[in-house]
Backbone bond lengths (Angstrom), bond angles and torsions (degrees), N, CA, C in turn:
res aa  C-N    CA-C-N  psi(-1)  N-CA   C-N-CA  omega(-1)  CA-C   N-CA-C  phi
1 X - - - 1.517 - - 1.492 106.82 -
2 X 1.499 115.97 136.91 1.468 115.51 179.89 1.512 113.34 -84.99
3 X 1.238 118.63 174.62 1.554 124.38 -166.27 1.506 107.48 -57.91
4 X 1.330 113.29 -62.02 1.474 117.12 -167.16 1.596 113.84 -69.82
5 X 1.472 110.27 -31.74 1.442 111.55 175.34 1.540 110.75 -66.11
6 X 1.254 117.25 -38.34 1.484 119.10 173.12 1.403 114.61 -63.00
7 X 1.247 119.41 -42.03 1.458 123.85 -174.63 1.562 109.28 -71.41
8 X 1.181 111.21 -37.25 1.517 118.77 178.51 1.576 114.81 -62.50
9 X 1.332 109.27 -49.40 1.431 120.82 179.07 1.617 107.43 -60.91
10 X 1.438 117.06 -47.31 1.405 116.12 178.57 1.538 113.81 -62.93
11 X 1.398 113.38 -34.89 1.424 113.76 -178.07 1.518 111.77 -67.72
12 X 1.415 116.60 -45.21 1.489 120.78 -175.25 1.495 104.56 -64.69
13 X 1.343 120.08 -45.62 1.436 117.11 -175.73 1.487 114.46 -62.01
14 X 1.349 107.10 -38.41 1.546 113.10 -178.58 1.597 115.51 -65.99
15 X 1.461 107.22 -35.08 1.505 108.70 172.47 1.393 120.94 -73.88
16 X 1.417 114.06 -26.13 1.432 123.37 173.21 1.609 107.10 -65.64
17 X 1.147 121.71 -50.07 1.410 129.09 178.51 1.706 104.59 -53.22
18 X 1.230 113.73 -53.15 1.520 120.20 179.16 1.523 111.33 -51.39
19 X 1.436 110.68 -40.58 1.469 113.70 -179.55 1.446 115.28 -67.17
20 X 1.296 119.24 -15.73 1.380 126.59 -177.82 1.546 107.28 -77.32
21 X 1.275 116.46 -38.48 1.501 118.42 -171.41 1.591 103.85 -101.02
22 X 1.276 124.08 -23.41 1.434 123.02 168.46 1.425 117.93 -123.97
23 X 1.254 125.87 72.25 1.399 130.71 -172.79 1.581 115.81 -53.31
24 X 1.286 115.27 -20.85 1.536 116.88 -177.18 1.422 110.88 -63.97
25 X 1.458 121.60 -32.29 1.286 121.92 -171.49 1.712 112.27 -68.81
26 X 1.208 110.16 -15.37 1.516 112.87 176.10 1.586 107.52 -63.39
27 X 1.317 116.34 -52.76 1.472 118.80 -174.11 1.573 108.92 -73.88
28 X 1.330 113.31 -29.16 1.530 115.51 -179.36 1.487 112.72 -68.45
29 X 1.363 119.08 -38.19 1.339 119.01 -176.06 1.539 121.73 -115.04
30 X 1.405 109.49 11.76 1.453 121.81 167.11 1.449 109.60 -63.65
31 X 1.336 115.73 155.21 1.511 125.54 179.75 1.454 113.06 -94.30
32 X 1.332 118.02 113.52 1.450 117.30 175.77 1.483 105.00 -111.44
33 X 1.326 117.14 112.18 1.535 121.79 -169.71 1.477 108.47 -52.59
34 X 1.299 122.54 -44.60 1.485 119.71 -169.25 1.502 111.07 -70.13
35 X 1.409 119.99 -11.49 1.517 125.47 -175.62 1.531 104.82 -107.23
36 X 1.367 120.08 19.10 1.459 118.51 -176.98 1.441 114.14 -58.74
37 X 1.176 117.44 -38.88 1.631 123.02 -177.63 1.535 110.42 -71.86
38 X 1.325 118.97 -29.17 1.433 128.05 -176.34 1.562 104.31 -80.95
39 X 1.342 114.77 -38.83 1.617 115.86 -167.36 1.550 102.93 -138.20
40 X 1.384 116.57 62.77 1.439 113.19 -178.80 1.445 116.83 -68.77
41 X 1.405 124.56 -13.65 1.298 117.42 175.39 1.589 123.63 -75.14
42 X 1.400 107.24 -8.03 1.479 121.09 173.21 1.541 113.35 -62.11
43 X 1.478 113.06 -21.56 1.358 117.67 -178.75 1.610 105.94 -63.18
44 X 1.245 118.03 -35.04 1.499 125.07 178.01 1.506 111.24 -81.57
45 X 1.368 118.49 -49.44 1.526 125.37 -171.55 1.470 113.64 -65.32
46 X 1.347 113.07 -35.40 1.519 113.01 -178.32 1.581 114.85 -62.73
47 X 1.296 110.10 -25.21 1.511 120.93 -178.87 1.658 111.04 -57.01
48 X 1.335 110.29 -34.14 1.499 112.06 -168.58 1.675 106.58 -102.79
49 X 1.350 115.87 7.05 1.502 116.74 177.95 1.400 107.82 -101.92
50 X 1.446 118.60 149.32 1.548 125.04 177.49 1.333 102.76 -136.74
51 X 1.367 114.60 164.26 1.462 124.80 178.04 1.644 103.97 -60.35
52 X 1.385 113.70 121.11 1.467 118.25 -179.18 1.544 114.69 -76.15
53 X 1.360 112.41 -8.73 1.573 113.84 -171.81 1.484 110.90 -88.90
54 X 1.278 121.70 -0.64 1.491 125.10 178.57 1.477 115.50 -164.00
55 X 1.324 119.06 166.09 1.400 121.59 -177.67 1.544 114.96 -94.25
56 X 1.399 112.86 -14.90 1.577 115.06 -175.06 1.493 109.18 -58.12
57 X 1.349 124.36 -48.82 1.468 123.61 -178.39 1.477 114.54 -48.54
58 X 1.368 116.19 -59.92 1.398 120.16 -176.51 1.503 112.71 -68.08
59 X 1.289 118.59 -33.68 1.520 122.77 -179.23 1.466 107.90 -62.19
60 X 1.392 116.38 -53.82 1.497 119.28 -178.72 1.538 110.11 -48.97
61 X 1.429 116.11 -50.76 1.318 121.68 -167.22 1.507 108.90 -70.19
62 X 1.325 127.34 -45.06 1.361 135.02 -176.25 1.572 105.05 -68.47
63 X 1.262 119.04 -42.20 1.476 123.13 176.32 1.524 114.30 -55.78
64 X 1.418 110.55 -46.60 1.397 119.96 -177.81 1.646 108.33 -69.30
65 X 1.363 113.88 -35.54 1.467 111.30 176.81 1.439 115.53 -68.03
66 X 1.343 114.37 -36.54 1.448 121.71 177.87 1.488 115.79 -66.51
67 X 1.401 115.87 -30.84 1.426 122.42 171.62 1.664 117.08 -70.76
68 X 1.335 106.81 -50.34 1.551 110.41 -177.69 1.488 116.58 -93.67
69 X 1.351 115.60 -24.80 1.455 118.28 -170.68 1.542 115.46 -64.47
70 X 1.388 116.91 -48.43 1.550 111.83 -171.09 1.412 114.06 -63.03
71 X 1.362 125.31 -36.02 1.460 125.94 -177.73 1.559 108.69 -70.02
72 X 1.327 113.29 -36.77 1.515 115.50 -179.47 1.483 109.69 -70.63
73 X 1.285 121.19 -43.90 1.390 124.02 178.64 1.458 115.48 -64.97
74 X 1.461 115.40 -36.94 1.499 118.26 173.49 1.427 109.90 -63.87
75 X 1.293 121.14 -36.26 1.554 119.54 -173.68 1.509 110.28 -81.54
76 X 1.442 117.55 -40.58 1.469 116.76 176.53 1.452 120.80 -82.37
77 X 1.415 117.22 -23.84 1.386 116.51 -171.27 1.439 111.66 100.05
78 X 1.263 118.21 140.70 1.569 120.85 -177.08 1.545 109.76 -50.46
79 X 1.299 117.59 -53.94 1.434 118.37 -165.87 1.548 111.75 -62.18
80 X 1.328 114.96 -37.79 1.518 119.59 -176.48 1.620 101.98 -77.01
81 X 1.282 119.60 -39.11 1.375 115.64 176.05 1.468 126.37 -50.32
82 X 1.449 107.44 -49.70 1.384 118.14 -179.95 1.612 110.57 -70.22
83 X 1.326 110.57 -26.32 1.524 113.53 178.49 1.588 107.84 -73.28
84 X 1.313 114.58 -40.43 1.603 122.71 174.77 1.503 108.94 -56.38
85 X 1.310 112.24 -48.35 1.670 117.42 177.74 1.444 111.32 -56.21
86 X 1.263 116.68 -60.68 1.464 119.40 -177.01 1.485 114.41 -62.13
87 X 1.401 123.98 -37.23 1.329 126.59 -178.97 1.499 107.44 -63.61
88 X 1.391 113.94 -48.50 1.487 116.19 -178.78 1.449 111.89 -62.19
89 X 1.266 125.90 -38.21 1.411 129.16 176.95 1.635 109.70 -64.16
90 X 1.314 114.84 -51.86 1.621 114.70 -179.91 1.648 105.55 -64.42
91 X 1.191 118.03 -37.84 1.542 113.48 177.95 1.468 111.79 -60.49
92 X 1.378 117.14 -40.07 1.443 121.60 -179.23 1.511 108.67 -58.06
93 X 1.293 113.05 -37.65 1.536 114.01 178.72 1.436 110.32 -73.76
94 X 1.360 121.56 -40.46 1.498 122.50 -174.79 1.638 107.45 -66.84
95 X 1.327 115.74 -40.01 1.485 111.66 174.77 1.467 113.62 -61.76
96 X 1.206 118.08 -35.81 1.459 120.43 177.45 1.509 115.23 -68.14
97 X 1.288 116.89 -20.06 1.413 123.74 173.74 1.547 109.87 -60.10
98 X 1.323 110.28 -45.26 1.466 119.15 -174.64 1.596 108.74 -75.92
99 X 1.349 119.83 -51.37 1.390 125.74 -169.32 1.591 115.99 -92.11
100 X 1.391 114.54 -22.28 1.531 111.20 -173.65 1.553 104.41 -146.50
101 X 1.337 121.74 58.52 1.439 127.62 -169.41 1.446 113.96 -54.19
102 X 1.273 119.24 -34.01 1.503 123.50 -170.03 1.537 109.07 -108.85
103 X 1.224 123.06 21.73 1.520 125.07 177.66 1.544 111.71 -113.94
104 X 1.407 113.92 105.18 1.442 118.00 -171.18 1.601 103.11 -66.48
105 X 1.404 110.26 151.04 1.424 123.03 -175.18 1.444 114.49 -129.83
106 X 1.343 114.27 131.25 1.476 118.17 174.60 1.579 107.22 -133.30
107 X 1.200 124.95 160.87 1.563 128.81 173.06 1.417 115.21 107.65
108 X 1.275 111.73 158.62 1.482 123.22 -174.61 1.506 113.44 -84.60
109 X 1.408 116.59 -1.78 1.550 121.86 -164.31 1.606 108.80 -56.51
110 X 1.425 116.77 -42.18 1.527 115.95 -178.01 1.529 110.87 -56.19
111 X 1.380 114.83 -48.00 1.431 125.71 -177.97 1.467 109.38 -61.29
112 X 1.431 122.95 -50.64 1.200 131.79 -172.54 1.624 110.64 -66.67
113 X 1.339 115.59 -32.09 1.480 123.34 175.31 1.425 112.03 -69.68
114 X 1.370 114.37 -31.17 1.569 117.65 176.13 1.473 107.98 -68.04
115 X 1.295 119.45 -47.08 1.460 126.33 173.51 1.502 111.34 -47.81
116 X 1.420 116.92 -53.76 1.348 126.33 176.96 1.602 117.36 -50.20
117 X 1.354 108.11 -49.88 1.511 116.69 172.39 1.440 116.77 -55.79
118 X 1.403 115.77 -42.58 1.457 119.98 175.37 1.490 115.72 -61.46
119 X 1.355 111.92 -38.09 1.522 116.55 174.34 1.566 110.67 -71.33
120 X 1.063 121.74 -37.96 1.461 122.99 175.00 1.540 115.16 -67.71
121 X 1.288 117.60 -34.16 1.375 119.33 170.15 1.451 119.78 -68.52
122 X 1.406 115.06 -32.28 1.394 116.83 177.01 1.510 121.21 -94.42
123 X 1.384 108.04 -19.75 1.629 117.13 173.51 1.459 105.64 -135.57
124 X 1.321 123.16 73.71 1.411 125.53 -168.60 1.633 109.35 -71.04
125 X 1.312 115.37 -28.52 1.462 121.26 -170.71 1.577 110.52 -97.40
126 X 1.309 122.82 0.30 1.351 126.77 -178.00 1.528 105.01 -71.51
127 X 1.263 110.58 134.38 1.609 116.15 177.06 1.503 109.65 -80.76
128 X 1.388 110.90 137.43 1.467 118.94 164.58 1.484 108.30 -114.90
129 X 1.412 112.65 145.27 1.584 115.85 -173.84 1.488 99.38 -109.34
130 X 1.451 112.21 114.83 1.512 121.48 172.89 1.508 104.34 -75.97
131 X 1.310 108.93 128.82 1.443 121.14 -176.34 1.489 114.62 52.75
132 X 1.216 111.49 32.88 1.466 122.29 -175.49 1.539 115.26 59.08
133 X 1.277 118.61 19.62 1.483 119.83 -172.44 1.498 110.78 -129.52
134 X 1.319 112.87 -49.36 1.553 120.33 -170.31 1.475 110.32 -95.02
135 X 1.350 114.87 115.11 1.450 122.19 -174.80 1.626 107.47 -80.08
136 X 1.321 118.30 134.91 1.439 121.51 169.40 1.540 108.12 -151.79
137 X 1.398 108.67 139.42 1.500 114.67 179.63 1.558 108.81 -67.22
138 X 1.326 114.04 145.76 1.456 121.93 176.72 1.397 116.18 -45.04
139 X 1.323 114.50 -49.23 1.512 116.65 -175.27 1.574 114.22 -67.60
140 X 1.402 117.41 -28.29 1.420 123.02 169.42 1.457 115.43 -64.43
141 X 1.372 113.01 -45.46 1.476 127.15 175.74 1.511 107.42 -49.62
142 X 1.383 120.52 -54.33 1.412 123.33 173.09 1.410 119.41 -50.90
143 X 1.454 112.82 -48.87 1.366 121.83 -178.14 1.398 109.72 -63.97
144 X 1.339 122.12 -45.90 1.393 126.28 -177.53 1.593 113.94 -64.78
145 X 1.388 117.13 -39.41 1.332 122.00 -176.68 1.618 103.86 -75.42
146 X 1.169 117.72 -33.63 1.515 115.63 177.83 1.621 110.25 -69.16
147 X 1.261 115.08 -40.21 1.511 114.39 176.38 1.515 113.00 -65.27
148 X 1.386 122.64 -38.49 1.355 129.45 171.58 1.524 106.55 -59.06
149 X 1.227 122.31 -54.71 1.495 121.41 -179.08 1.570 116.36 -54.34
150 X 1.373 109.14 -43.01 1.510 115.67 177.92 1.427 108.76 -63.95
151 X 1.327 118.97 -48.02 1.569 122.26 -179.88 1.593 105.42 -59.34
152 X 1.353 116.10 -51.33 1.445 116.65 -177.57 1.414 116.20 -58.03
153 X 1.383 112.39 -42.96 1.430 115.99 -172.13 1.584 112.08 -78.01
154 X 1.365 123.97 -37.10 1.339 129.08 -172.84 1.563 111.46 -108.37
155 X 1.373 110.32 -10.29 1.546 112.80 -175.81 1.431 114.01 -103.47
156 X 1.339 112.80 -1.02 1.648 114.76 -178.50 1.482 111.81 82.79
157 X 1.358 118.22 19.87 1.467 113.44 176.51 1.504 112.54 -107.43
158 X 1.459 117.47 42.57 1.300 118.29 -170.17 1.435 115.94 -62.96
159 X 1.452 120.24 -49.31 1.487 119.38 178.39 1.477 113.31 58.80
160 X 1.259 120.06 36.36 1.484 123.32 175.66 1.579 110.41 72.44
161 X 1.243 124.84 7.82 1.407 127.82 176.59 1.537 117.80 -95.67
162 X 1.258 117.33 133.47 1.422 121.43 -169.30 1.545 104.95 -82.90
163 X 1.309 120.86 74.92 1.540 123.31 -173.91 1.443 109.30 -69.50
164 X 1.271 124.98 -31.48 1.490 121.21 -179.78 1.666 107.22 -73.10
165 X 1.291 114.71 -25.71 1.502 113.17 179.91 1.558 110.29 -72.88
166 X 1.300 114.10 -32.63 1.453 121.83 174.68 1.600 108.95 -65.34
167 X 1.272 117.98 -50.40 1.411 120.95 174.18 1.607 118.04 -56.88
168 X 1.427 107.62 -41.74 1.407 111.34 173.62 1.486 117.98 -67.23
169 X 1.328 117.60 -29.59 1.544 123.77 166.01 1.375 112.07 -52.80
170 X 1.321 120.16 -54.47 1.486 125.24 -177.42 1.547 108.15 -64.11
171 X 1.244 121.95 -38.87 1.572 125.91 -179.99 1.500 106.55 -65.10
172 X 1.260 118.04 -54.35 1.496 124.04 -177.68 1.540 106.60 -57.82
173 X 1.194 116.25 -51.19 1.481 120.07 -176.02 1.546 112.43 -61.87
174 X 1.238 119.55 -39.51 1.433 127.70 176.02 1.606 111.73 -61.10
175 X 1.284 108.82 -48.41 1.435 112.81 -177.17 1.453 110.70 -67.16
176 X 1.315 119.49 -38.39 1.461 121.49 -178.07 1.504 110.02 -74.92
177 X 1.204 121.75 -36.93 1.429 122.50 175.11 1.445 113.13 -63.66
178 X 1.335 121.80 -44.33 1.406 125.78 175.99 1.512 112.12 -64.72
179 X 1.309 122.75 -32.02 1.499 128.67 172.23 1.526 111.65 -64.11
180 X 1.376 114.38 -45.12 1.427 119.00 -178.80 1.449 106.27 -70.71
181 X 1.324 122.46 -39.68 1.553 122.01 -179.45 1.527 110.15 -58.33
182 X 1.410 116.59 -44.82 1.408 113.10 -178.71 1.453 118.63 -71.35
183 X 1.299 116.90 -18.83 1.581 127.35 174.92 1.497 106.76 -83.27
184 X 1.333 120.33 -16.43 1.472 113.03 -171.91 1.614 114.42 -64.99
185 X 1.273 116.15 154.07 1.502 118.37 -172.26 1.593 105.54 -61.67
186 X 1.328 116.27 -38.87 1.527 114.61 177.83 1.454 116.23 -56.62
187 X 1.408 111.74 -45.78 1.501 116.24 179.22 1.508 111.32 -64.44
188 X 1.390 117.04 -36.61 1.417 114.03 -179.25 1.467 114.33 -71.72
189 X 1.311 113.36 -31.96 1.550 120.87 173.45 1.468 110.28 -58.41
190 X 1.320 113.04 -53.09 1.517 119.60 -177.48 1.546 109.80 -52.50
191 X 1.443 109.91 -44.34 1.539 114.73 -175.04 1.498 110.81 -62.67
192 X 1.333 115.06 -38.71 1.354 118.80 177.28 1.570 117.97 -64.16
193 X 1.291 112.07 -49.64 1.484 119.55 -176.17 1.530 108.23 -71.71
194 X 1.245 121.14 -21.08 1.445 126.06 -176.81 1.543 113.10 -72.94
195 X 1.436 111.14 -23.85 1.446 117.65 177.99 1.483 113.90 76.70
196 X 1.338 123.63 178.20 1.364 122.63 -178.64 1.568 117.36 -75.10
197 X 1.196 118.57 164.66 1.496 118.84 -178.46 1.521 116.97 -58.00
198 X 1.245 126.41 131.00 1.505 118.76 -174.28 1.358 118.78 -46.49
199 X 1.372 119.56 -41.17 1.421 122.98 -174.99 1.464 111.25 -63.38
200 X 1.428 123.13 -17.83 1.492 127.58 -178.96 1.579 111.85 -82.45
201 X 1.325 113.16 -15.77 1.469 116.84 -171.39 1.612 105.14 -97.37
202 X 1.402 114.73 114.44 1.445 116.69 -173.05 1.628 105.45 -76.59
203 X 1.328 117.82 140.25 1.349 125.73 -175.14 1.526 115.94 -101.38
204 X 1.331 119.25 -28.68 1.320 118.80 -178.53 1.632 112.05 83.42
205 X 1.393 113.82 -176.87 1.455 110.65 178.72 1.488 111.10 -92.84
206 X 1.383 121.21 88.21 1.321 127.71 -177.71 1.542 114.01 -61.16
207 X 1.384 118.28 -16.77 1.457 119.56 174.90 1.396 114.21 -68.67
208 X 1.363 122.29 -19.82 1.498 127.97 175.72 1.431 114.69 -87.37
209 X 1.365 116.65 -1.75 1.559 120.38 175.68 1.543 114.40 -60.73
210 X 1.245 117.92 124.88 1.390 123.46 173.65 1.540 115.56 -89.10
211 X 1.260 117.96 98.03 1.462 118.20 -168.71 1.536 109.18 -63.10
212 X 1.296 123.26 -26.50 1.453 128.61 -178.80 1.512 105.36 -65.44
213 X 1.298 122.25 -24.15 1.466 116.44 -177.88 1.466 109.54 -96.59
214 X 1.289 123.02 1.16 1.477 122.91 170.23 1.435 114.02 -76.76
215 X 1.283 122.00 133.80 1.512 124.57 178.62 1.560 105.76 -64.05
216 X 1.346 106.65 148.79 1.459 122.24 -176.71 1.561 111.26 -52.10
217 X 1.400 115.76 -39.46 1.378 121.08 -176.64 1.534 113.67 -63.05
218 X 1.288 115.42 -22.14 1.464 122.04 -171.68 1.656 109.30 -112.56
219 X 1.272 116.29 -15.76 1.341 119.01 -166.21 1.424 112.22 -69.30
220 X 1.274 122.47 -29.40 1.584 124.48 175.50 1.517 109.64 -68.23
221 X 1.253 117.07 -40.49 1.490 116.13 -179.08 1.591 112.49 -76.30
222 X 1.222 114.60 -32.68 1.544 119.70 172.17 1.499 108.82 -61.87
223 X 1.324 120.19 -45.54 1.497 122.46 179.88 1.440 114.10 -67.28
224 X 1.475 113.82 -31.80 1.483 119.36 175.89 1.562 108.72 -63.35
225 X 1.344 115.40 -50.09 1.412 120.76 178.92 1.542 111.40 -58.76
226 X 1.310 120.04 -49.25 1.479 118.61 178.80 1.581 110.92 -59.24
227 X 1.231 117.91 -42.09 1.479 123.35 176.49 1.483 109.99 -56.58
228 X 1.295 118.33 -38.82 1.471 126.73 -179.80 1.545 106.01 -62.22
229 X 1.343 114.29 -55.21 1.534 123.02 -179.04 1.551 106.43 -51.43
230 X 1.437 111.87 -48.36 1.440 111.65 -175.13 1.449 120.44 -66.65
231 X 1.421 110.35 -27.14 1.463 118.40 177.02 1.547 113.85 -83.41
232 X 1.296 111.21 -47.64 1.561 117.78 -166.57 1.530 110.12 -111.46
233 X 1.230 117.51 -12.29 1.590 116.11 -175.74 1.452 112.04 98.41
234 X 1.364 115.93 157.99 1.382 123.35 -173.64 1.561 108.27 -69.14
235 X 1.396 118.61 -28.24 1.367 119.01 -178.82 1.629 117.64 -75.12
236 X 1.321 112.21 -1.27 1.428 122.55 172.37 1.435 115.79 -75.76
237 X 1.381 114.50 -19.33 1.515 120.78 -173.30 1.468 109.66 -69.76
238 X 1.380 115.87 138.41 1.407 121.63 165.58 1.563 111.27 -70.69
239 X 1.377 115.76 168.52 1.460 117.56 173.92 1.468 113.65 -66.55
240 X 1.328 115.06 -33.67 1.533 119.19 -179.07 1.640 105.22 -64.96
241 X 1.348 118.83 -42.72 1.438 124.73 -175.55 1.558 108.83 -66.99
242 X 1.349 116.18 -35.96 1.404 118.22 175.91 1.452 116.43 -66.43
243 X 1.364 111.49 -43.42 1.549 121.13 177.83 1.518 108.96 -58.45
244 X 1.276 111.63 -44.55 1.592 117.19 -176.76 1.501 109.47 -62.33
245 X 1.395 115.34 -50.76 1.418 118.29 -173.19 1.476 112.30 -71.81
246 X 1.330 117.78 -30.66 1.501 115.62 179.80 1.563 116.17 -61.62
247 X 1.323 112.91 -21.38 1.554 114.35 174.07 1.481 114.34 -65.46
248 X 1.289 116.77 -15.32 1.403 114.36 -174.40 1.537 110.91 -117.97
249 X 1.329 118.56 10.78 1.447 124.80 174.42 1.625 104.13 -92.34
250 X 1.353 113.91 127.38 1.499 111.38 174.57 1.578 117.21 -58.46
251 X 1.246 115.42 139.37 1.443 113.01 -173.86 1.482 118.38 -84.89
252 X 1.334 111.92 -11.75 1.480 119.11 -179.43 1.542 111.89 -99.03
253 X 1.296 114.72 23.02 1.504 118.14 -178.81 1.567 107.14 -106.81
254 X 1.276 110.48 -144.08 1.470 115.58 -173.42 1.484 113.99 -64.28
255 X 1.370 120.44 153.26 1.427 124.08 173.11 1.453 113.80 -53.59
256 X 1.345 113.95 164.93 1.386 122.45 -175.79 1.515 115.00 -67.62
257 X 1.259 119.09 144.69 1.472 125.03 -172.95 1.568 106.88 -116.89
258 X 1.249 114.26 125.83 1.620 115.57 179.90 1.545 106.46 -103.63
């Protein structure tokens, strides 16, 4: 078990035990969406509270965290994992502010759903066994739970479940994962090597290009690019092709063509 998965399970179980001896903390630190400006800290505290009247609520959430969390944390790293977890939980609360402002929320479900989405995005075809019996691919599990949350939230099938917190967990996780993806070294490297957008590279009047003045080593590539323009139009050129061709277009002729 990875570091933050272990610490989160310990923290949730610890708070659950505290709820048994001090029930008042449940109401004090639960998240009431309509009171978010008055008690903003409850966006975090509600994630560590669970229904004190039974074990099923916390058992389900901690079991899901134990199933999905270690691989996600091992892949993302501990710092990004805990950020993903908390952002998912906070977004679950914020979405509830919009769609269910007067429904108090407790539980780690929004945060755990975010971890579940991260797992499905990285290992979409891995099979998860519901109740240890029914196999389902991770991607279909996310699609199915999203459909259930939408139906439960908008279709009146609430049943005391914070469906909008679940949806918010997915939204928060997706946004954070895309942000991380864009900042990843591989993405930055691809952005650099891809060069500028083709439309930003001035081409000049390529029609005035004298192919006989092009060195033999470059003549074949220049002809290929000119043929491509003739066949598919100048907008079909990549930025690299534009940069290459502009070296052979006389600078003192017609203004740039985009």
